[in-house]
N, C-alpha and C positions, 0 to 999 in steps of 0.2 A: 670438698667434693660437691656440697650443696650449692656453693657459689658458682661452680662451673656449670652445673645443670641449670640453675636459675639464669645464668648468662645466655646459654643456648636457647632456652625457652623464650627469653626476652628478645633475642635476635630473630628467632623464627616469627614471633608475633609482629615485630616491626616489619619484616619482609612481607608477611601476609597482608598487613594493613595497607601497604603501598602497591601491592600487586594488582595488575589489571584483572578485573573480573571478566570471565569468559562464559558466554552462554553456550552450553553444549548442544542446544537444539537449533542454534542459528545456522542458516544455510552457508555452505562454503563460499559462495560468491555474493555474500550479503554486502550491500552498499548502504552506508549511513544516509538517512534522509537529510537533504539540504534544503533550507527554507526557500520557497519560490521556484526551485528547480525540480522538475519531475520528468522521469523517463517513462516510456510506455510500459516497461516491466514493473514500475512502481504503481501503476493504476490497476486496481482490481475492481471490476464491475461485479457487484454482488446481486443486484436486484434491478429490475425495470418494472414500473407500474404504469400501464397505459390504459386510460379509460376515456370516456367521452369528454369529461370536464377537466382532466388533469393528466400530466405526464411527469413522472418522478423517477429518478435513478438513485442508487446508492453506490458510490464509488469510494473505496477506502474507508467505509463506515460513515461517510458524510452524505446526507440527503441533499440532492440538487434538483433544480428545475431548469428549464431552458433559459439561457441567458446568465445563469450563475456560473461561478468559477471554482475550480479546485487547483491550487497552485497557480500556474500561469496559463492553464488550459480552460477554455470556456465551453460550456455545453451548448451546442448548436441544434442538434436534432436527437429526439428520443423515439425509438421504435420498440416493438415488443421483444426483440432479440438483440438490440444493439443501441449504442449511443455514439454520436459523432462529436468530437471535440476539436476546437481549433486553438492554436496558440503559436508561440515562437517556433515550435518544431514542425509546424504545418498542420494538416488535417489528420486526425487519428480516429479510427473507428474501433471501438471495443465491442466484442461480442459476448453475450451471456452464455450461449450454447454454441457448440460446434456446427449444429445443423439448424436450418430454419425451423421456427415453431410451427408454422402453417405450411402444408404442402398443397400444391395445385391439384385440383381434382381433374383426372383425365377425362 
């Protein structure tokens, strides 16, 4: 009897060791990152810093200046609410907020 229980426990342990781990918090339409290939949905603009002497953005946790690249996309323009990137997919504009930061005074 002990040999049968031991055999089943060993069988289950082997199965678990080779089972694919699944992240329960992963989105349903998750796409694995591929080196050098980025889609618009994979670019997350988190911060824009615009001052007199510098312009910096944070995209996917990476700090970038004008002329630097993330994947195959190059930073062309940085404004207070957006960043423009160019690359193989054309020109992409990422917005930090849905609405402009400054409103025109009537």
